[in-house]
C-alpha positions in Angstrom: 1.3 -2.2 8.9 -0.1 -3.2 5.6 2.5 -5.1 3.7 0.8 -8.3 2.3 2.4 -11.5 1.2 2.5 -10.3 -2.3 5.1 -7.8 -1.3 7.1 -9.9 1.0 7.2 -12.9 -1.4 8.3 -10.6 -4.2 11.4 -9.4 -2.2 12.0 -13.0 -1.0 11.9 -14.1 -4.8 14.0 -11.4 -6.0 16.6 -12.0 -3.2 16.7 -15.6 -4.1 17.1 -14.7 -7.8 19.9 -12.3 -7.0 21.7 -14.8 -4.8 21.5 -17.6 -7.5 22.1 -15.5 -10.6 25.8 -14.8 -9.7 26.4 -18.1 -8.0 27.8 -19.6 -11.1 30.3 -16.9 -11.7 28.4 -15.2 -14.4 30.3 -12.2 -15.8 27.2 -10.0 -16.0 25.7 -8.1 -13.0 22.4 -9.5 -14.0 23.5 -13.0 -13.8 22.4 -16.3 -15.5 18.7 -17.2 -15.8 17.1 -19.1 -12.8 13.9 -21.0 -13.0 10.9 -20.0 -11.0 10.6 -23.5 -10.1 13.9 -23.3 -8.4 13.0 -20.2 -6.7 9.6 -21.6 -5.6 11.2 -24.7 -4.2 14.1 -22.7 -2.3 11.6 -20.2 -0.7 8.8 -22.6 -0.2 6.3 -20.5 -2.3 3.7 -21.4 -4.8 5.0 -21.5 -8.4 1.8 -20.2 -9.6 1.8 -17.3 -7.3 5.4 -16.6 -8.5 4.4 -16.6 -12.0 1.9 -13.8 -11.2 4.4 -11.8 -9.4 7.1 -12.1 -11.9 4.9 -10.9 -14.7 4.6 -7.7 -12.9 8.1 -7.6 -11.9 9.0 -8.2 -15.8 6.6 -5.3 -16.9 8.4 -3.1 -14.4 11.8 -3.9 -16.0 13.1 -5.6 -12.8 13.6 -9.0 -14.4 14.2 -10.4 -17.8 12.8 -13.7 -18.9 14.9 -16.0 -21.1 13.0 -18.8 -23.0 14.3 -22.1 -24.0 16.6 -24.7 -22.3 18.4 -23.3 -19.4 15.8 -20.5 -19.5 14.2 -18.7 -16.6 14.5 -15.1 -15.2 17.5 -12.9 -14.4 17.7 -9.4 -13.1 16.8 -6.6 -15.3 19.2 -4.3 -13.7 22.2 -4.8 -11.4 21.3 -5.9 -7.8 22.8 -2.5 -6.4 20.4 -0.4 -8.4 17.0 -2.3 -7.4 15.7 -1.1 -4.0 13.3 -3.0 -2.0 10.7 -0.2 -2.6 11.2 -0.9 -6.4 10.2 -4.3 -5.9 7.3 -3.7 -3.5 5.9 -1.0 -5.9 6.3 -3.1 -8.9 3.9 -5.8 -7.6 1.4 -2.8 -6.8 1.9 -3.1 -3.2 1.2 0.1 -1.1 2.9 0.6 2.3 0.6 2.1 4.8 0.4 2.0 8.4 -3.1 3.6 8.9 -6.3 1.8 8.7 -7.6 4.6 6.5 -8.8 3.8 2.9 -7.2 5.9 0.4 -9.4 8.7 -0.8 -12.1 7.5 1.8 -13.9 10.1 4.2 -11.6 9.6 7.2 -10.2 7.1 9.6 -13.6 6.3 11.3 -17.1 7.9 11.2 -16.0 10.3 8.6 -13.4 11.9 10.7 -9.6 11.7 11.0 -8.5 9.9 14.1 -6.1 11.5 16.5 -3.1 9.0 15.7 -3.6 9.4 11.9 -0.5 11.4 11.4 1.4 9.0 13.6 0.6 6.0 11.5 0.9 7.9 8.2 4.4 9.1 9.4 5.4 5.5 10.4 4.4 4.3 6.8 6.5 7.0 5.2 9.7 6.0 7.4 9.1 2.3 6.4 8.9 3.7 2.8 12.1 5.8 3.2 13.9 2.8 4.7 12.9 0.4 1.9 14.0 3.0 -0.7 17.6 3.1 0.8 18.1 -0.8 0.9 19.1 -2.4 -2.5 18.7 -5.9 -3.3 22.5 -6.5 -3.1 22.4 -5.0 0.4 20.0 -7.9 1.5 22.1 -10.6 -0.4 25.2 -9.5 0.9 23.7 -9.3 4.6 24.1 -5.4 5.1 20.8 -4.7 6.4 21.2 -4.7 10.2 22.0 -1.6 11.8 20.6 0.6 8.9 17.6 2.0 10.7 18.5 5.6 11.9 17.1 8.1 14.4 15.2 10.7 12.5 17.7 13.8 12.4 20.8 11.7 13.5 22.3 12.2 10.1 22.0 16.1 10.6 23.8 15.8 14.0 26.6 13.6 12.4 27.1 16.3 9.6 27.2 19.2 12.0 29.5 17.5 14.5 27.4 17.5 17.8 29.8 18.4 20.7 27.0 18.6 23.1 25.7 15.1 22.9 28.6 12.8 21.9 26.7 9.5 22.8 24.3 10.4 19.9 27.3 10.3 17.4 29.1 7.4 18.8 26.1 5.1 19.1 25.4 5.4 22.7 21.8 5.5 24.0 19.9 8.5 23.3 
């Protein structure tokens, strides 16, 4: 899995921003400005590195900067409309589980490896998962139990009488 510190740190910083933004009871969904120094201290991250990440997040419209006394950053949109994949893509992070170079000749020796499709599908599942988890979900602790067995939603929609354990959460 190739998710570098850039993507992880961006998510950590955005969760911290969302958590602090509304801590003061601000009426707006995007909250009050929070300084990068406060985020860096809370998450034990480099301030200089956060400045680089937040420049990218700002260009993507995920954060808005406020200058002057009491300035800092606030969310560019409500936390429930910002997905983790939005954040990761904003800092130009690609989610890949293969070792293949994009646009390269193949996995090794110019050929596609036998497990290429397995790793490519895993990367796609991770991307889909992150697309369905919002910043608010993380802040409010609603992440555990969200991973689903592929096709389970179809079984739930159809009402599967043959395999009730799959619907009730029993082992598959």
